[in-house]
Structure formats: C-alpha cells, structure tokens
Backbone bond lengths (Angstrom), bond angles and torsions (degrees), N, CA, C in turn:
res aa  C-N    CA-C-N  psi(-1)  N-CA   C-N-CA  omega(-1)  CA-C   N-CA-C  phi
1 M - - - 1.460 - - 1.521 111.06 -
2 D 1.401 117.73 148.58 1.281 124.34 -171.12 1.534 108.05 -88.17
3 K 1.320 121.97 172.27 1.470 129.43 -169.73 1.538 107.32 -60.74
4 G 1.376 121.44 -42.23 1.411 121.83 -176.34 1.583 111.79 -69.37
5 T 1.303 114.35 -31.40 1.428 115.42 176.80 1.540 114.78 -69.31
6 W 1.314 111.82 -38.30 1.405 119.98 176.24 1.559 111.70 -60.17
7 I 1.298 114.12 -48.89 1.492 122.86 179.61 1.633 108.63 -58.61
8 R 1.349 113.68 -51.71 1.445 115.32 -179.88 1.575 109.95 -61.31
9 T 1.210 118.74 -40.34 1.587 120.86 179.33 1.412 111.76 -61.12
10 V 1.335 116.15 -43.84 1.572 120.91 -176.37 1.487 103.19 -64.42
11 I 1.355 121.63 -49.05 1.482 126.31 -171.66 1.527 104.71 -64.50
12 L 1.287 118.60 -45.83 1.480 121.06 179.78 1.621 107.76 -58.69
13 A 1.394 118.68 -46.56 1.377 118.35 -175.32 1.688 108.20 -63.63
14 L 1.217 112.40 -39.08 1.545 117.00 179.14 1.570 109.23 -60.00
15 A 1.331 115.16 -46.89 1.504 118.74 -177.01 1.515 107.62 -69.99
16 L 1.306 126.97 -31.63 1.386 122.63 173.74 1.359 115.56 -72.51
17 V 1.339 122.80 -33.94 1.497 131.39 174.43 1.534 106.30 -56.60
18 N 1.374 111.19 -51.39 1.463 119.61 -173.40 1.553 109.08 -61.14
19 Q 1.385 114.97 -45.21 1.485 117.91 -179.18 1.498 113.14 -60.50
20 V 1.407 117.53 -38.40 1.388 119.21 176.82 1.555 116.32 -64.89
21 L 1.366 109.28 -41.21 1.443 115.91 177.70 1.548 110.25 -62.00
22 V 1.307 115.56 -42.72 1.527 117.24 179.61 1.503 108.11 -63.71
23 M 1.303 118.01 -38.81 1.555 117.24 -175.70 1.520 110.74 -65.58
24 F 1.442 117.72 -30.05 1.358 116.91 169.80 1.532 124.19 -97.25
25 S 1.406 109.46 28.96 1.363 121.19 173.32 1.657 112.28 68.22
26 K 1.280 115.03 24.95 1.462 118.79 179.69 1.454 115.57 -104.61
27 S 1.379 114.14 24.69 1.408 120.69 -173.54 1.513 113.50 -69.83
28 P 1.317 119.39 138.78 1.435 123.36 -177.41 1.559 110.64 -68.26
29 L 1.376 114.68 -16.23 1.505 118.75 -179.25 1.560 106.51 -99.33
30 P 1.310 119.55 133.72 1.433 119.62 -178.68 1.652 111.41 -77.36
31 I 1.312 114.83 64.13 1.441 120.42 -178.86 1.486 106.90 -113.50
32 D 1.281 117.21 122.80 1.543 123.37 -177.68 1.598 103.42 -100.34
33 N 1.363 114.84 118.04 1.498 123.83 172.70 1.495 106.10 -124.21
34 Q 1.298 106.16 161.52 1.466 115.60 178.06 1.539 109.58 -74.26
35 M 1.429 114.62 147.66 1.406 117.11 -173.74 1.454 116.73 -63.27
36 A 1.402 118.06 -30.80 1.515 122.41 179.51 1.554 105.76 -62.87
37 E 1.246 118.44 -47.26 1.524 121.05 179.43 1.437 114.61 -58.59
38 Q 1.441 115.18 -39.70 1.520 116.88 176.02 1.436 111.35 -67.61
39 V 1.263 120.95 -44.64 1.445 130.33 -173.31 1.571 101.94 -65.42
40 T 1.357 123.27 -47.08 1.425 120.93 -179.40 1.621 113.52 -64.31
41 A 1.341 109.94 -43.58 1.392 114.87 173.86 1.396 122.76 -62.55
42 S 1.452 116.78 -31.54 1.405 120.56 177.60 1.542 105.21 -80.51
43 I 1.312 122.95 -40.17 1.442 112.54 -177.97 1.583 108.53 -72.50
44 F 1.274 122.69 -30.59 1.396 116.95 171.17 1.493 116.82 -59.33
45 T 1.368 117.00 -42.34 1.486 121.23 178.48 1.508 110.53 -66.77
46 I 1.266 119.89 -43.82 1.477 120.84 178.25 1.352 113.23 -60.48
47 V 1.313 119.59 -47.70 1.567 124.47 -173.32 1.532 101.63 -67.56
48 T 1.345 120.37 -52.82 1.461 115.94 -172.39 1.574 115.22 -70.17
49 S 1.268 114.70 -31.21 1.498 122.68 177.98 1.444 112.77 -62.29
50 V 1.375 116.77 -48.03 1.453 127.32 -179.70 1.493 110.42 -64.76
51 H 1.344 113.74 -45.36 1.484 118.83 175.34 1.493 112.81 -54.97
52 A 1.410 111.01 -54.56 1.498 115.69 -176.50 1.534 111.78 -63.74
53 W 1.330 114.72 -37.96 1.598 117.01 -178.87 1.544 105.16 -61.30
54 F 1.328 116.80 -49.27 1.480 123.96 -173.12 1.493 108.24 -61.89
55 K 1.313 118.42 -44.99 1.462 123.08 -178.12 1.470 111.88 -69.89
56 N 1.322 121.87 -34.58 1.372 121.43 -170.13 1.522 118.52 -100.54
57 N 1.351 112.91 3.79 1.449 120.56 176.35 1.493 110.26 -125.87
58 Y 1.345 120.40 156.80 1.321 127.44 -177.10 1.518 109.04 -94.62
59 V 1.328 119.88 72.96 1.441 122.70 -174.52 1.408 114.74 -93.15
60 T 1.418 120.89 -21.64 1.536 122.74 179.40 1.510 109.97 -91.52
61 Q 1.182 117.86 163.89 1.429 123.65 174.52 1.623 115.21 -57.67
62 K 1.365 112.81 -38.95 1.438 119.25 171.92 1.528 112.20 -64.39
63 G 1.255 115.19 -39.07 1.521 119.09 -177.90 1.454 107.31 -68.40
64 K 1.345 121.37 -41.46 1.484 125.70 177.53 1.512 114.52 -57.54
65 Q 1.411 111.61 -42.34 1.384 119.29 176.06 1.591 113.42 -67.79
66 Q 1.315 117.89 -38.11 1.504 121.04 170.97 1.425 108.35 -63.13
67 R 1.194 125.40 -41.98 1.574 123.73 -175.91 1.502 108.32 -64.30
68 E 1.395 116.53 -39.00 1.463 117.19 176.88 1.461 115.72 -65.76
69 V 1.294 113.09 -37.34 1.464 116.25 174.32 1.426 113.22 -63.81
70 L 1.399 121.58 -39.69 1.443 124.63 177.52 1.452 110.37 -66.39
71 R 1.300 120.92 -41.49 1.422 123.98 176.28 1.471 112.44 -62.74
72 K 1.331 121.17 -44.43 1.454 123.15 176.95 1.511 114.11 -57.40
73 N 1.257 109.62 -37.28 1.558 116.77 -176.03 1.542 113.94 -90.64
74 G 1.314 113.70 8.16 1.498 120.11 179.63 1.516 117.34 66.35
75 L 1.335 118.89 27.91 1.385 128.30 -170.51 1.616 108.93 -104.77
76 S 1.346 115.05 -3.15 1.452 116.24 178.71 1.567 107.80 -145.70
77 K 1.275 113.62 171.15 1.497 117.07 -177.55 1.461 109.01 -77.68
C-alpha cells in the first residue's frame, strides 16, 4: 500500500476505536448521551468509514491492477 493508504487506514482505525470507547462511556469528553444515540452513531460511523475506506483505496488484487494501469497511463500519482 502507498503512503496515503496507510495514513487513511490509521486515521480510520483511530476513529473506530474512539467510537467504540464512546459507546461504552469511555469518552475523553465528559458528555453524557443516551445509549441508543451512541450505538446509532457508532454503527453509522463504522459502516460509512469501512465503505469509504474500501472504495477509496486499492486493497483488492483487482484494485491494485487498476492502480497500475492508471499509473502507467499517467492518470494517477
């Protein structure tokens, strides 16, 4: 994986860990929310984050091949 993919992956992992901690009332901020709101927000964040990460990074073999084609044709960094 390239540098940008690693950075996005690490940031995604930090966001997911933060959401799980918030869900179990381990938030670094002293904000008290209802559990239903926390679960809903966490599920939404997890699903959309994983979807965006998967779609925006070349993690599959097919994606890696596509990236190489783009690089060879000068369409990517």
